[in-house]
C-alpha positions in Angstrom: 0.1 0.0 -0.2 1.7 3.5 -0.9 2.5 5.9 2.0 0.2 8.7 2.8 1.6 12.1 1.6 2.3 13.3 5.0 4.3 10.3 6.1 6.9 10.9 3.5 7.9 14.2 4.5 9.3 15.3 7.6 8.2 18.4 7.2 4.7 17.3 6.2 4.9 15.2 10.0 6.0 18.6 11.8 3.0 19.9 9.8 0.8 17.4 10.8 1.8 17.5 14.8 1.4 21.1 14.8 -2.1 21.3 13.4 -3.4 18.1 15.0 -4.5 19.7 18.1 -6.5 22.6 16.3 -7.9 19.6 13.5 -9.1 17.4 16.9 -10.6 20.9 18.6 -12.5 22.2 15.4 -13.7 18.4 14.4 -15.0 17.7 18.0 -16.8 21.1 17.5 -18.3 19.8 14.4 -19.0 16.8 15.4 -20.9 17.7 18.6 -23.0 20.6 16.1 -23.7 17.7 14.1 -25.0 15.2 16.6 -27.0 17.9 18.1 -28.4 18.5 15.0 -29.3 14.9 13.7 -30.2 13.7 17.2 -31.8 16.5 19.1 -32.6 18.5 16.0 -34.3 15.8 13.9 -35.8 14.2 18.0 -37.8 17.3 17.9 -39.1 17.4 14.5 -40.2 14.8 15.2 -42.0 14.7 18.0 -43.9 18.0 16.5 -44.8 15.9 13.3 -46.0 13.4 16.3 -48.3 16.4 17.9 -49.5 17.9 14.5 -51.0 14.0 13.6 -52.4 14.0 16.9 -53.7 17.6 16.1 -55.6 16.4 13.0 -56.8 12.9 14.9 -58.3 15.2 17.4 -60.2 17.5 15.1 -61.6 14.5 13.1 -62.6 12.9 15.9 -64.0 16.4 16.9 -66.0 16.7 13.6 -67.6 13.0 14.5 -68.7 15.0 18.1 -70.3 17.4 16.7 -72.3 15.6 14.2 -73.6 12.9 17.2 -74.3 16.3 19.1 -76.4 17.8 16.0 -78.7 14.3 16.0 -79.0 14.2 19.5 -80.3 17.6 19.1 -82.5 17.2 16.6 -84.3 13.9 18.0 -84.9 15.3 20.9 -86.7 18.5 19.1 -90.0 19.1 19.6 -90.9 19.5 15.6 -89.5 16.1 14.7 -92.2 13.6 16.7 -95.4 15.1 15.1 -93.9 13.4 11.5 -92.8 10.7 12.7 -96.0 9.6 15.1 -98.3 10.3 11.6 -95.7 8.8 9.7 -95.3 11.9 7.2 -92.5 11.4 4.9 -93.1 14.1 2.8 -92.9 16.5 5.5 -90.4 14.9 7.5 -88.2 14.9 4.3 -88.5 18.7 4.1 -87.6 18.9 7.5 -84.4 17.2 7.1 -83.2 18.3 4.2 -83.4 21.7 6.0 -81.3 20.0 9.1 -79.1 18.7 6.6 -78.2 22.5 5.1 -78.1 23.9 8.6 -75.6 20.9 10.2 -73.5 21.1 6.9 -73.7 17.3 6.0 -74.0 15.5 2.9 -77.0 13.6 3.8 -79.5 13.3 6.5 -82.1 10.7 6.4 -84.9 8.7 8.7 -84.5 4.7 8.9 -87.1 2.7 9.9 -86.9 -0.2 11.8 -87.1 -2.3 8.8 -84.9 -0.5 6.5 -82.3 -0.8 9.5 -82.5 -4.5 8.9 -81.7 -3.8 5.3 -78.7 -1.4 6.3 -77.2 -4.8 7.8 -76.5 -6.4 4.6 -75.2 -3.4 2.6 -70.9 -3.6 2.6 -70.7 -0.9 5.3 -73.1 -2.4 7.6 -73.0 -5.4 10.0 -75.6 -7.1 12.4 -73.6 -5.9 15.4 -74.4 -2.0 14.3 -77.7 -2.6 14.2 -77.6 -4.3 17.5 -76.3 -1.6 19.1 -78.7 0.5 17.4 -81.9 -1.6 18.7 -80.6 -1.1 22.3 -80.6 2.6 22.1 -76.8 2.9 21.2 -75.4 5.8 19.2 -72.7 5.1 16.4 -70.5 7.7 15.3 -67.4 7.5 13.0 -65.5 6.5 9.5 -67.6 5.0 7.0 -66.9 3.9 3.3 -70.0 3.8 1.3 -69.8 2.0 -2.1 -71.2 3.9 -5.5 -74.5 1.7 -5.1 -75.2 2.9 -1.2 -74.6 6.6 -2.1 -76.9 6.5 -5.4 -79.3 5.2 -2.8 -79.2 7.1 -0.5 -78.5 10.7 -2.5 -77.9 10.5 -6.9 -75.6 13.2 -6.7 -73.2 11.4 -4.3 -71.2 9.2 -6.7 -70.6 12.0 -8.5 -69.0 13.9 -5.8 -66.6 11.2 -4.8 -65.3 10.7 -7.8 -61.2 11.1 -7.5 -59.3 10.3 -10.6 -56.0 8.0 -9.6 -52.8 9.5 -10.5 -49.5 7.6 -11.5 -47.2 8.1 -8.6 -43.4 8.5 -7.9 -42.3 5.3 -5.2 -46.1 4.3 -4.8 -47.1 0.3 -5.5 -47.8 -0.4 -9.1 -51.4 -0.6 -9.9 -53.7 -0.9 -12.8 -56.8 1.5 -11.4 -57.5 4.8 -12.5 -60.6 5.9 -10.5 -61.5 6.2 -7.3 -65.1 5.8 -6.7 -66.1 5.2 -3.2 -67.0 8.1 -0.8 -65.3 7.8 3.2 -67.6 10.0 5.1 -67.9 11.3 8.7 -70.8 9.1 9.9 -73.4 9.2 12.7 -76.5 6.8 13.6 -78.5 8.1 16.7 -81.5 5.6 17.5 -84.7 7.6 18.3 -87.3 5.3 21.0 -90.6 5.7 22.4 -91.7 5.5 25.5 -90.9 1.6 26.3 -87.4 2.2 25.1 -88.3 0.6 21.7 -86.8 1.6 18.4 -88.7 4.0 16.3 -86.5 5.2 13.7 -82.9 5.8 13.5 -81.0 9.5 12.6 -78.5 8.6 9.5 -75.8 11.7 8.7 -72.9 12.0 7.1 -70.3 14.2 6.1 -68.1 13.3 2.6 -64.3 13.6 3.1 -63.7 13.2 -0.3 -62.4 16.7 -2.0 -63.6 17.8 1.5 -60.7 20.8 0.9 -62.3 22.6 4.2 -61.6 20.4 6.5 -57.4 20.0 5.9 -56.9 23.7 5.3 -58.4 24.0 8.4 -56.2 21.4 10.4 -53.1 23.2 8.8 -54.2 26.7 9.2 -54.2 25.9 13.0 -51.2 23.8 13.2 -49.0 25.4 10.6 -49.6 29.2 11.2 -47.2 31.6 10.4 -43.6 31.4 11.8 -44.5 27.9 12.5 -42.0 26.8 10.0 -38.5 28.0 8.2 -38.8 30.0 5.1 -40.5 28.2 2.0 -41.5 25.4 4.9 -44.8 23.4 3.8 -46.9 21.9 6.3 -49.0 19.7 4.4 -52.5 17.1 5.8 -54.1 14.6 3.9 -56.6 11.5 4.1 -56.5 8.7 2.6 -59.0 6.3 1.1 -57.2 3.1 1.0 -53.6 4.4 -0.3 -54.9 7.3 -2.4 -55.4 10.8 -1.7 -59.4 11.9 -1.4 -58.4 15.2 0.0 -55.1 17.3 0.8 -52.8 20.8 0.6 -50.1 18.8 -1.1 -49.1 20.6 -3.9 -48.2 19.0 -7.3 -45.1 21.2 -7.2 -43.9 22.3 -4.2 -42.1 25.5 -6.3 -45.1 27.4 -5.6 -46.3 30.7 -4.6 -47.4 30.1 -0.8 -49.4 33.2 -1.2 -51.6 31.7 -3.6 -54.2 29.6 -2.4 -55.5 28.3 -5.6 -52.1 26.0 -6.0 -52.6 22.6 -7.7 -53.6 19.7 -5.1 -52.1 16.3 -5.2 -55.3 14.8 -5.0 -55.5 11.2 -6.5 -51.8 10.7 -5.9 -51.2 7.7 -3.6 -49.2 6.8 -0.3 -45.4 5.4 -1.2 -44.9 1.9 -1.1 -42.6 1.9 2.4 -45.6 3.9 4.0 -48.2 1.4 2.8 -46.2 -1.3 4.3 -45.8 -0.1 7.9 -49.4 1.3 7.7 -51.9 -0.6 6.1 -50.2 -3.8 5.9 -48.7 -4.1 9.2 -51.3 -1.4 10.3 -48.8 0.4 12.5 -48.0 4.6 13.0 -45.2 5.9 10.6 -43.3 8.4 12.4 -40.2 9.2 9.9 -39.1 10.7 6.7 -41.7 9.6 3.6 -41.6 10.3 -0.1 -44.3 12.4 -0.7 -45.8 13.1 -4.3 -42.2 14.8 -5.4 -40.2 15.7 -2.1 -39.1 14.2 1.2 -41.3 15.6 4.2 -41.2 14.8 7.8 -44.3 13.0 8.0 -46.5 11.2 10.6 -49.1 8.8 8.9 -51.5 6.2 10.9 -54.5 4.1 10.3 -58.1 4.9 10.1 -60.6 2.5 11.0 -64.3 2.4 10.0 -67.2 1.9 11.8 -66.9 -1.7 11.9 -63.4 -1.7 12.8 -61.9 -2.2 9.6 -58.9 -0.9 7.8 -60.1 1.8 5.3 -57.7 4.4 5.3 -54.7 6.6 6.2 -54.6 9.9 8.1 -51.5 11.8 7.4 -49.5 14.9 8.5 -46.3 16.5 7.9 -44.0 19.6 6.6 -41.2 20.0 4.1 -37.9 18.3 4.8 -35.9 20.6 2.5 -35.5 23.7 4.5 -34.3 21.8 7.4 -31.8 20.7 5.8 -30.9 23.2 4.0 -30.4 25.1 7.7 -28.2 21.8 8.4 -26.0 21.8 5.4 -25.3 25.7 6.1 -24.3 25.4 9.4 -21.7 22.3 8.5 -20.6 24.8 5.8 -19.9 27.8 7.8 -18.0 25.3 10.6 -15.9 23.7 7.7 -15.0 26.7 6.7 -13.7 28.2 9.7 -11.9 24.9 10.2 -10.2 25.5 6.2 -9.2 29.1 7.5 -7.6 28.3 10.9 -5.9 25.3 9.2 -4.8 27.1 6.0 -3.4 30.2 7.7 -1.3 27.6 10.5 -0.4 25.6 7.6 1.1 28.7 5.6 3.4 29.8 8.7 4.3 26.5 9.9 5.5 26.0 6.5 8.0 28.9 6.1 9.6 28.0 9.1 10.2 24.5 8.6 11.8 25.2 4.8 14.7 26.6 6.7 15.0 23.4 9.2 14.8 21.1 6.5 17.4 22.1 4.0 19.7 19.5 5.0 17.1 16.7 5.1 16.2 17.9 1.5 19.3 17.4 -0.2 19.8 13.3 1.9 16.0 12.6 0.5 16.9 14.0 -2.7 19.9 11.5 -2.9 17.9 8.7 -1.4 15.7 9.0 -4.1 18.2 9.0 -6.5 19.7 5.5 -5.1 15.8 4.0 -5.6 15.9 4.9 -8.8 18.5 3.0 -9.7 21.2 5.6 -9.7 24.2 3.8 -7.3 26.9 6.5 -8.4 24.5 9.2 -6.0 26.2 10.5 -3.1 25.0 13.2 -0.5 28.6 14.4 0.0 29.8 17.1 2.4 27.0 19.4 4.3 27.9 23.0 5.4 27.0 22.4 9.0 28.7 20.0 11.4 26.0 18.2 13.0 23.6 15.5 13.3 22.9 15.6 9.6 26.1 15.8 8.7 27.2 12.2 10.4 24.4 10.7 8.7 25.3 11.8 5.6 28.7 10.5 5.9 27.4 7.2 7.4 24.8 6.7 4.6 27.2 7.0 1.4 29.7 4.5 3.5 26.5 1.6 3.6 26.0 2.8 0.1 29.6 1.7 -1.1 29.2 -1.3 1.2 25.5 -2.3 -0.2 27.5 -2.0 -3.9 29.6 -4.7 -3.2 27.4 -7.1 -1.4 24.4 -7.1 -3.8 27.0 -8.2 -6.8 27.4 -11.3 -4.7 23.4 -11.5 -3.9 22.9 -11.2 -7.4 25.2 -14.2 -8.5 23.6 -16.3 -5.8 20.0 -15.6 -7.1 20.9 -16.5 -10.4 21.9 -19.8 -9.4 19.1 -20.3 -6.8 16.5 -19.3 -9.6 18.0 -22.2 -11.8 17.4 -24.8 -9.3 14.0 -23.3 -8.2 12.6 -23.6 -12.0 13.8 -27.2 -11.9 12.0 -28.5 -9.0 8.8 -26.1 -9.9 8.8 -28.2 -13.3 8.5 -31.7 -11.4 6.1 -30.2 -8.9 3.4 -29.0 -11.1 3.3 -32.1 -13.1 2.5 -34.4 -10.4 0.2 -32.1 -8.9 -2.1 -31.8 -12.1 -1.9 -35.7 -12.1 -3.1 -35.7 -8.3 -5.8 -33.2 -9.4 -7.1 -35.3 -12.1 -7.2 -38.4 -9.6 -9.1 -35.4 -6.9 -11.5 -35.1 -9.4 -12.2 -38.4 -10.9 -12.6 -39.9 -7.2 -15.2 -36.6 -6.5 -17.7 -37.6 -9.5 -17.4 -40.9 -8.8 -18.5 -40.5 -5.5 -21.4 -38.5 -6.4 -22.3 -41.0 -9.1 -22.4 -43.6 -6.8 -24.4 -41.7 -4.0 -27.2 -40.7 -6.9 -27.5 -44.4 -8.2 -27.8 -45.1 -4.1 -30.4 -42.9 -3.5 -32.7 -43.9 -7.2 -32.4 -47.1 -6.0 -33.8 -47.2 -2.4 -36.5 -44.8 -4.1 -37.1 -47.2 -6.5 -38.0 -49.9 -4.2 -40.2 -47.4 -2.2 -42.2 -46.3 -5.1 -43.3 -49.8 -5.8 -44.2 -50.4 -2.6 -46.6 -47.1 -2.7 -47.7 -47.6 -6.5 -49.5 -51.1 -5.4 -50.9 -49.6 -2.5 -52.2 -46.8 -5.2 -53.8 -49.1 -7.6 -56.6 -50.5 -5.1 -58.3 -47.1 -4.3 -57.9 -46.5 -8.0 -60.0 -49.9 -9.0 -62.6 -48.8 -6.1 -63.2 -45.4 -7.3 -63.5 -46.7 -11.2 -65.8 -49.4 -9.8 -68.1 -47.2 -8.3 -68.2 -44.9 -11.3 -69.8 -47.9 -12.8 -72.3 -48.6 -10.6 -73.1 -45.1 -10.2 -73.7 -44.6 -14.3 -75.8 -47.8 -14.1 -77.9 -46.7 -11.3 -78.7 -42.9 -12.4 -79.9 -44.8 -15.5 -80.9 -42.2 -18.5 -80.5 -39.7 -15.4 -76.5 -40.2 -16.3 -76.5 -38.6 -19.7 -76.5 -34.5 -17.3 -73.6 -35.5 -15.6 -72.0 -38.2 -18.5 -69.1 -35.1 -18.8 -68.3 -35.3 -15.5 -68.2 -39.5 -15.4 -66.2 -39.6 -18.4 -63.5 -36.9 -16.9 -63.5 -39.3 -13.2 -62.8 -42.4 -15.4 -60.4 -40.9 -17.6 -58.7 -39.6 -14.6 -58.9 -43.1 -12.6 -57.0 -44.7 -16.1 -54.8 -41.5 -16.2 -53.8 -42.4 -12.5 -53.7 -46.4 -13.3 -50.9 -45.3 -16.0 -48.9 -43.3 -14.0 -48.7 -46.4 -11.7 -48.2 -48.9 -14.0 -45.4 -46.4 -15.2 -43.8 -46.0 -11.4 -44.1 -50.2 -11.4 -42.3 -50.2 -15.1 -39.7 -47.6 -13.6 -38.9 -49.5 -10.5 -38.1 -53.0 -12.0 -35.2 -53.0 -14.6 -35.8 -54.8 -17.5 -39.8 -54.1 -18.6 -40.5 -52.4 -21.5 -41.5 -49.0 -22.0 -44.5 -47.2 -21.8 -46.8 -47.6 -25.2 -46.3 -44.5 -27.8 -49.5 -43.3 -29.7 -49.8 -40.6 -32.2 -50.5 -37.3 -30.2 -51.8 -34.0 -31.4 -49.6 -31.9 -29.4 -51.8 -28.7 -29.4 -54.7 -30.7 -28.1 -52.8 -31.9 -25.2 -51.5 -28.4 -24.1 -54.9 -27.5 -23.7 -56.5 -30.8 -22.0 -53.0 -30.0 -19.4 -54.0 -26.3 -19.0 -57.3 -27.0 -17.8 -56.1 -30.0 -15.3 -54.1 -26.4 -13.7 -56.8 -24.3 -14.3 -57.8 -23.8 -10.7 -54.1 -24.0 -9.2 -53.5 -21.1 -11.9 -56.7 -19.1 -11.2 -55.8 -19.1 -7.7 -52.7 -17.1 -8.1 -54.9 -15.2 -10.3 -52.3 -16.1 -13.2 -54.1 -15.7 -16.8 -52.5 -17.7 -19.9 -51.5 -16.4 -23.1 -51.6 -19.2 -25.6 -49.9 -19.3 -29.2 -50.3 -22.6 -31.4 -48.0 -22.0 -34.8 -47.2 -25.9 -34.9 -50.2 -28.0 -36.1 -48.8 -31.3 -37.0 -48.7 -34.7 -34.6 -45.8 -36.4 -32.7 -45.4 -40.2 -31.5 -45.1 -40.1 -27.9 -46.6 -41.3 -24.6 -50.1 -38.9 -23.4 -49.4 -39.3 -19.9 -45.9 -38.7 -19.3 -46.3 -35.4 -21.5 -48.4 -34.4 -19.7 -47.0 -35.1 -16.7 -43.8 -32.7 -17.8 -46.0 -29.9 -19.0 -47.7 -30.0 -15.3 -44.9 -29.7 -13.8 -43.3 -26.5 -15.5 -46.7 -24.7 -16.1 -46.6 -25.5 -11.7 -42.8 -24.3 -11.6 -43.6 -21.3 -13.6 -46.8 -20.6 -11.1 -44.5 -21.2 -7.9 -41.8 -18.8 -9.7 -44.3 -15.9 -9.6 -44.7 -13.8 -6.5 -48.0 -12.1 -7.5 -50.8 -12.2 -10.4 -49.2 -11.8 -14.2 -48.9 -14.1 -17.1 -48.0 -17.1 -18.6 -47.1 -17.6 -22.6 -47.5 -21.1 -23.7 -46.5 -21.7 -27.6 -45.6 -24.2 -30.0 -43.3 -24.3 -32.8 -41.7 -26.4 -35.4 -38.6 -27.9 -34.2 -35.6 -26.8 -36.9 -32.4 -27.6 -36.7 -29.8 -28.2 -39.8 -31.2 -31.6 -40.2 -34.0 -30.0 -41.0 -37.8 -30.0 -38.9 -37.5 -32.6 -36.6 -41.0 -32.4 -34.7 -42.2 -29.8 -32.1 -40.6 -27.2 -29.8 -43.1 -26.1 -26.7 -42.1 -22.9 -25.1 -43.4 -22.5 -21.4 -42.2 -18.2 -19.9 -43.3 -16.8 -17.0 -42.6 -13.2 -15.2 -41.1 -15.1 -12.0 -37.9 -13.8 -10.6 -35.9 -15.8 -12.9 -32.7 -18.4 -12.1 -29.4 -17.0 -11.0 -26.3 -18.8 -13.3 -25.6 -21.0 -9.9 -28.5 -23.0 -10.0 -29.4 -23.0 -13.9 -25.9 -24.8 -13.9 -27.2 -27.3 -11.4 -31.4 -27.4 -12.3 -31.8 -30.7 -13.8 -29.8 -32.5 -11.2 -31.8 -35.6 -9.1 -32.4 -34.1 -5.6 -31.5 -30.5 -5.9 -33.7 -28.3 -5.2 -34.5 -24.5 -4.4 -38.0 -24.6 -2.8 -38.0 -25.7 1.4 -40.6 -28.3 0.4 -39.5 -29.4 -2.7 -37.6 -33.4 -3.8 -35.2 -32.1 -6.7 -37.0 -34.6 -9.0 -39.4 -32.6 -11.0 -37.3 -31.1 -13.5 -34.9 -34.2 -13.2 -37.9 -36.5 -14.4 -38.8 -34.3 -16.7 -36.1 -34.0 -19.0 -35.6 -37.8 -18.8 -39.1 -38.3 -19.8 -38.1 -35.6 -23.1 -34.8 -37.1 -23.7 -35.8 -40.9 -23.2 -37.9 -40.6 -26.7 -35.2 -38.4 -28.1 -35.9 -34.7 -27.1 -34.8 -32.9 -24.7 -35.6 -29.8 -22.3 -33.8 -26.8 -21.9 -34.1 -23.4 -20.1 -33.3 -19.5 -20.1 -33.2 -17.6 -17.6 -32.3 -13.9 -15.9 -32.8 -12.7 -12.3 -35.9 -10.3 -12.4 -36.7 -10.9 -15.6 -38.7 -14.4 -15.7 -37.7 -18.2 -17.2 -38.2 -19.8 -20.3 -38.2 -23.8 -20.4 -38.5 -25.1 -24.3 -39.5 -28.8 -24.9 -38.0 -30.2 -27.7 -40.4 -33.7 -29.3 -39.5 -35.3 -32.2 -42.1 -36.6 -34.3 -41.3 -40.1 -34.7 -40.0 -41.2 -31.4 -36.1 -42.1 -31.2 -35.6 -44.6 -27.9 -32.9 -43.1 -25.9 -31.3 -46.1 -23.8 -28.9 -44.2 -22.2 -31.7 -42.5 -19.9 -33.6 -45.8 -19.7 -31.8 -47.2 -16.8 -32.1 -43.5 -14.6 -36.2 -43.3 -15.7 -36.3 -46.9 -14.7 -35.0 -45.5 -11.3 -36.7 -42.2 -11.0 -40.5 -41.6 -9.9 -42.5 -40.8 -13.1 -45.0 -39.5 -10.6 -43.4 -36.6 -9.0 -44.2 -32.8 -10.2 -48.4 -34.5 -10.8 -50.9 -32.4 -9.5 
């Protein structure tokens, strides 16, 4: 490692020795300043934003309390009972319309006991809420209504609730373009008769979608004048799910703060980090977060509906950049002060050191010349007779002695080098032979280990196959009895009966495969002419349930229109294994592409190529190198035989299976099958030991 510049110069070390105390003192001062700024100042910022969120939460709670007080007052007013007593709906609706304007709510209605029971069957209602109202308890809180529920209350409400969903940086990907649900501050207050029996229920709701007054009131209360640094922006937001339905977060942070008509970020979505913490883990977020287009000191908390279901998020926060600029400005001023002091000190020390170290400079020059290969250079006589003069004389004497010894060493080195070459060549030859023996031993041990496991697995497979044959025969017999019992009515479920019988025969065929491969020397499976495209489509029907469960769509393209010679059950077994592997490789919904093509090589058209491509996580190069090895697997519950068996089945009839993949870009498996099967005897012994049933659903 190359030495540092200051360590190559005595002058530099002296300068460093003098400047070190100053440097350490100023560095400690900057470190203390940075520590206080990042620790205590940041803590104060997070405490402030937490209190801001508490104010927003209290304001939302106050709105609910005020709305409940209004309904309680309306329930006890003298003008309401006559209408209820005479069931005068027209006059009652007129009174409620007047009260709706007075209480500044978006809807106010009265529900009869029968209508209340219907409320339990809506998405926003539950039987528990109905029971509480029937018991005389009032209910208040937040409620999310679907478009159909809002339309039933007031035809104008769905249009008021519409929010265009906007693609937002750092948010989770989504295909949604519109949020049509509405979030309401909702209150239900029961009206009881003299006997405590429920007469009616008052139902009121204030829509929070696009309710700018709510968020602006909290912002003006918390982030008033001089509450934040210059260009600081305080914001409050209400989310329905992960979508902003009302906010004062600006789309452009460079807007004029005095302009009240700025463009609000309504319809933008929450960042993915906050989504996971608040909407998935249901925990409060108190940290810096990316909000629309910049970083904010933020506080988020989950919001729950009347039925204690998670419906959205409440947010309060302010821009981080003004505080970060103050932090950088403080560190910059401290850094400039340190630089100035160090510069002045260095200049003074350097001027004094130049006079002191002139002799050292001559010694240094001579040493560097010798180091570069000039053996004739000497320091010579110095002007002053001091320690440096003695050092120069000793150094010149050492150089003379070094020249003499260097010649002796050179001659001995030449002789030693010749001997080393001779012995190294012999050792290299022996090492290469030893490495070849070790590699051969490793390969032999691995092959013996694999054959031992396959032999044991073959014996176990034979026993399992015999046990499965018995229930398969019982199923087939009962299906015959069932078809006979149903008589003419069997035609209604004939397709299902045929499917069951077909699958039982398929089980028995697989069992026969198991028995054949566990008994060496038996004949191979019978070959038939197969329409490849039909086999692929039938196989997709068998795995449709597993794919639908993960919301996976299959895109199909059949370019090959011919037929091949093969075994239908074994081909389906290979296809099922590859399709399920593709589905398991996809952590979320997506697409799988299945296509058939003509297999063409330099020999011409040989048969069909079946491609299965997914959008999964991909396969690393290390795993690709071993993916077809028996017993190799990367899944906890895998057995490592599925792909090995599938490839052996393809090669058994003269085909093959290949794979291409890159991490995070999915994988593609290609199955190559000949039109006329060519039995591959090399893979026959392996296939008699492998379980042909593994990988089958």
